[in-house]
Structure formats: C-alpha cells, structure tokens
N, C-alpha and C positions, 0 to 999 in steps of 0.2 A: 768694451773700451777699457784700456789700461788705467789704473789709478793715477799714473803720472800725467794724465791728460785731464784730470779733474782738479778744479780749484774751488775752495770754500773761502769766502770773504766773511770774516767774523767782525761785524760792525757793533762796537760797544760805546763809542764816544757820543756825547750829547752836543758836541761842537758842530755848528752848522757848516762852517768853512771846511772842516775835515770831511764832513759828509759830501758836500758839493764838489770840492776841489781835489779830493783824493779817492774816497771810498766809491762814490757813485761813478766818477769819471773812469776809474780803472776797471770797475766791475762791468760797466757798459761796454767799454772798448775791448775788454777781454773777450766778450761774446761776439760783438760785431766784427772784430778783426781776426777772429778765430785763433787768438793766442792760446786758448784752452778749449778743448772740445766741450766740456761741461763746466758750467759756472753756477755756483750756489751762493746767494747772499743770506747770511744769518743775522737777524736783528736781535740783539741781546743787550740787556742792561739798560743804561740811560738812553741809548738810541731809540728804545721802544717808546719812551715818553715823547722824545723829539718828533719822531715820525707821526705820532698820534695828533700832534698839535700844529705842525708846520705844513701849510698848503704847498709851498714850493717843493719841499722834500717829498711830499705825497705825489705830486705831479711827476717829478723826476723818477720816483720809484715805479710809477705806471709805465714809463718809457722802458725802464730796465726790465720789468716783467714782460712787456710786449716783445722785447728783443730775444726772449727765450731763456733768460736767467731764472732759475728756480729761487723763490724768495720764501724763507722760513722765518718765523718769529718765535721766540722763547715764551712758552705759555706761563711759566712761573713769573717771569719778568712782567709780562702783560697783565697778569692777575694782580701782581704787587702794585703796579702803577694804575690799575683800574681802567685799562684801555683795551682789554681783550675784544670787546664788542666792536670797537672802532677798527681794529686790525682785521678781524675776521669778516665783518659785514660791510664796512665802508670800503676798506682797502683790499678785501678778498684775499687775504694772506692765509697760508697754512700755519696755524699757531699750535705748536707742539712743545712738549717738554724736550729740551735740547741736550741735556746732559749725556744721555746714552748715544744719540747720533754724533755729537762732537767727539766723544771717546772713540767711536767706531771709525770716524774719518781719520783720526790720529793713528789708531792702531793699524789701519789698512794702508797707510802711507800716502793718503790724499794730502795734497798741499793745502795748508791752512794759513791765511794771512790775517792779522788782526789789527784793527784800527779803533 
C-alpha cells in the first residue's frame, strides 16, 4: 500500500465536543467509507486523560476499533496521567512511546491530521 493511502489522526484535545463531532466522526467515516485504505488514531496528551474518564468516549472508541481503525496511545502521556492500566487493560489499546512512530509517519509522507 502506498503511503498516500494512509491517514494518521493525532488526537490531542481534551475537548469532548472536538472528540465526538470531529475526531471520532471523521476517523470512523474515513474507514467505513474507504476514504483512506489505512487509518490510525493516535491518542496523545490531554486526550489520554479524557479517554480514561469518559464512558461515552470509550464506547465510541470501541466502535472505531471494531471498524478496523488501528488505535495507539502514547505511553509517556498515559504514564504521566496515571492511566496506562486503564488504556491497556480496560480499553485494550496498544500503548507505546509515540515519538519515533510519529516522526516516521512524517518522514515517510503519511498524511497526519491533528486535533
């Protein structure tokens, strides 16, 4: 697959409306409607804390995962907010250090959109 068919959505905002009305809506539709062949959602910064606390956001995220979107969470952020266990065990996310992967996405010409 060519890198121009890959999208990474970098979600950093702790705003619930931004999550529900923009980030999640676009991410899910990107996958369901095949706007992009491969879609990855990265949970980074304040969004990490919001995700760990908000049931509505967690339920929507499950739908996104079930659609085939890869969901990654920043381990440094999760550790800082004390929510690594919730993200890994309750939400079953892949929690990794994201600095190098994000750099690789950018260097390889993968489309990255940030909210």
